[in-house]
C-alpha positions in Angstrom: 7.6 6.6 -21.1 11.2 7.4 -20.3 11.7 10.8 -18.8 15.3 11.5 -19.9 17.1 14.0 -22.1 15.6 17.3 -23.0 14.1 17.6 -26.5 15.6 20.5 -28.5 13.8 23.3 -30.2 11.3 25.9 -29.0 7.8 24.7 -28.3 5.1 25.9 -30.8 1.6 26.2 -29.3 -1.2 24.5 -31.2 -4.6 26.1 -31.6 -6.8 24.9 -28.7 -6.7 21.9 -26.4 -8.6 19.7 -28.8 -6.0 20.2 -31.6 -5.1 17.1 -33.6 -3.4 14.6 -31.3 0.2 13.7 -32.0 2.3 11.1 -30.3 4.4 12.4 -27.5 8.2 12.6 -28.1 10.1 9.6 -27.0 12.3 11.5 -24.6 11.3 14.5 -22.5 13.1 16.9 -20.2 13.2 15.0 -16.9 12.7 18.0 -14.7 10.0 19.8 -16.9 8.1 16.6 -17.8 8.0 15.5 -14.2 6.7 18.9 -13.1 4.0 18.7 -15.8 3.0 15.2 -14.9 2.9 15.9 -11.1 0.8 19.0 -11.8 -1.6 16.9 -13.9 -1.9 14.2 -11.2 -2.7 16.7 -8.5 -5.2 18.6 -10.7 -7.1 15.5 -11.8 -7.3 14.2 -8.3 -8.7 17.6 -7.2 -10.8 18.7 -10.1 -11.2 15.7 -12.5 -10.2 15.6 -16.1 -12.7 18.2 -17.2 -11.3 20.8 -14.8 -7.7 20.1 -15.5 -7.2 22.5 -18.4 -3.8 23.1 -20.0 -4.0 26.7 -18.7 -4.4 25.5 -15.1 -1.9 22.6 -15.3 0.8 24.8 -17.0 0.4 27.4 -14.3 0.7 24.9 -11.5 3.7 23.2 -13.2 5.4 26.6 -13.8 5.8 26.1 -17.6 4.2 27.6 -20.6 0.9 26.2 -22.1 2.8 25.8 -25.4 5.2 23.4 -23.7 2.3 21.1 -22.8 1.0 21.2 -26.3 4.5 20.5 -27.6 5.1 17.5 -25.4 1.6 16.0 -25.2 -0.7 17.5 -27.8 -3.9 17.3 -25.7 -4.7 17.0 -22.0 -6.1 13.6 -22.7 -2.8 12.4 -24.0 -1.1 14.0 -21.0 -3.4 12.0 -18.7 -2.4 8.8 -20.6 1.3 9.6 -20.1 0.8 10.4 -16.5 -0.9 7.1 -15.9 1.7 5.3 -18.0 4.5 6.8 -15.8 2.6 5.9 -12.6 2.2 2.3 -13.7 5.9 2.0 -14.5 6.9 3.4 -11.1 4.4 1.2 -9.3 5.5 -2.0 -11.0 9.2 -1.1 -10.3 8.4 -0.6 -6.6 6.3 -3.8 -6.5 9.1 -5.8 -8.2 11.6 -4.5 -5.7 9.4 -5.3 -2.8 8.8 -8.8 -4.0 12.4 -9.7 -4.9 13.1 -10.7 -1.3 10.0 -13.0 -0.9 11.1 -16.6 -0.3 7.6 -18.0 0.3 4.2 -17.6 -1.2 2.9 -16.2 2.1 5.6 -13.5 2.1 4.8 -12.7 -1.5 1.1 -12.3 -0.8 1.6 -10.2 2.3 4.1 -7.9 0.5 1.6 -7.5 -2.3 -1.2 -6.7 0.1 1.0 -4.1 1.9 1.9 -2.6 -1.5 -1.8 -2.1 -2.3 -2.5 -0.5 1.1 0.5 1.7 0.9 -0.4 2.9 -2.6 -3.9 3.9 -1.5 -2.7 5.5 1.7 0.3 7.4 0.4 -0.6 8.1 -3.2 -4.4 8.3 -3.7 -3.7 10.7 -6.6 -2.2 7.8 -8.6 -5.1 5.5 -8.0 -7.6 8.3 -9.0 -5.7 8.9 -12.2 -6.3 5.3 -13.3 -10.0 5.5 -12.7 -10.2 8.9 -14.4 -8.5 7.5 -17.5 -10.9 4.5 -17.5 -13.9 6.9 -17.4 -12.4 8.9 -20.2 -11.7 5.8 -22.3 -15.5 5.0 -22.4 -16.0 8.2 -24.4 -12.9 8.5 -26.5 -11.9 5.7 -28.9 -8.2 6.8 -29.1 -7.9 6.9 -25.4 -9.7 3.6 -25.1 -7.1 1.9 -27.4 -4.2 3.4 -25.4 -5.8 2.5 -22.1 -6.3 -1.1 -23.2 -2.7 -1.3 -24.4 -1.5 0.0 -21.0 -3.6 -2.5 -19.2 -2.2 -5.3 -21.4 1.3 -4.2 -20.7 0.9 -4.1 -16.9 -0.9 -7.4 -16.9 1.9 -9.0 -19.0 4.6 -7.6 -16.7 2.9 -8.9 -13.6 2.3 -12.2 -15.3 6.0 -12.4 -16.0 6.8 -11.7 -12.3 4.4 -14.5 -11.3 5.8 -17.0 -13.8 9.4 -16.2 -12.6 8.3 -16.7 -8.9 6.7 -20.1 -9.9 9.9 -21.2 -11.7 11.9 -20.3 -8.5 9.5 -22.4 -6.4 8.1 -19.4 -4.5 4.6 -19.7 -5.9 2.4 -22.5 -7.2 -0.1 -20.9 -9.6 -3.5 -22.5 -10.0 -4.1 -20.9 -13.4 -2.0 -19.4 -16.1 0.1 -16.4 -15.0 -2.0 -14.1 -17.2 -5.3 -15.3 -15.7 -3.9 -15.0 -12.1 -2.6 -11.5 -12.9 -6.1 -10.5 -14.1 -7.7 -11.8 -11.0 -5.2 -10.0 -8.7 -5.8 -6.8 -10.6 -9.5 -7.2 -10.3 -9.1 -7.6 -6.5 -6.8 -4.7 -6.0 -8.7 -2.3 -8.3 -11.9 -3.1 -6.4 -10.2 -2.7 -3.0 -8.6 0.6 -4.1 -11.9 2.0 -5.2 -13.7 1.1 -2.0 -10.8 2.3 0.2 -10.8 5.7 -1.5 -14.6 5.9 -1.1 -14.5 5.2 2.6 -11.1 6.4 3.8 -12.2 6.5 7.5 -13.1 2.8 7.5 -10.8 0.0 8.8 -10.3 -2.4 5.9 -8.0 -4.8 7.8 -10.6 -7.6 7.8 -11.4 -7.1 4.1 -7.7 -7.2 3.2 -7.3 -10.4 5.1 -10.3 -11.9 3.2 -8.5 -10.8 0.0 -5.3 -12.5 1.1 -7.3 -15.8 1.5 -8.5 -15.4 -2.1 -4.9 -14.7 -3.3 -3.6 -17.6 -1.4 -6.0 -20.0 -3.2 -4.5 -18.8 -6.5 -0.8 -18.6 -5.5 0.0 -21.3 -3.0 -0.7 -25.0 -2.2 
């Protein structure tokens, strides 16, 4: 989702949070949309999806409830867009971090640091993804959007891996798509456990994960 120019026209509130879902506009007000998304991220991390009502999120974002309806339709769609934006930003940061990697070992270590930094500095973002997965098990529309989002992120990481292999940085031991899936499985599992036991030292566990990644990415 590109958060760019402000959409024109006054927002018209719909009747109830479960009003018929409509696709969000392609361009949103950067400042307003970002406030809404940040308020949703914080609310979901604190209260879960059920407790993150449009009334509560709109108050915390400092905008009208009607504006949330206008931009997103339902709180479920707002959650999708919040996760989509988070994934875009995480992939951008990961790509920037990995651009300077000249060896497989540097690539793997940077990816491991990216995971730990994400859990340490932005647990809300990790929580959002798990909340959206839980919601997708009960909502067919959200399930389809969640699956599409997972495919997109997998394909983008697979493209990064393939590019690194062409440049001689990595030597993949399976297709880029398969390696990306395994790496996501590792990082998602690590993130869940790190959030569950924040006081635990996961250094040894991360090193074991690096050994697994090395078997997929290097000679």
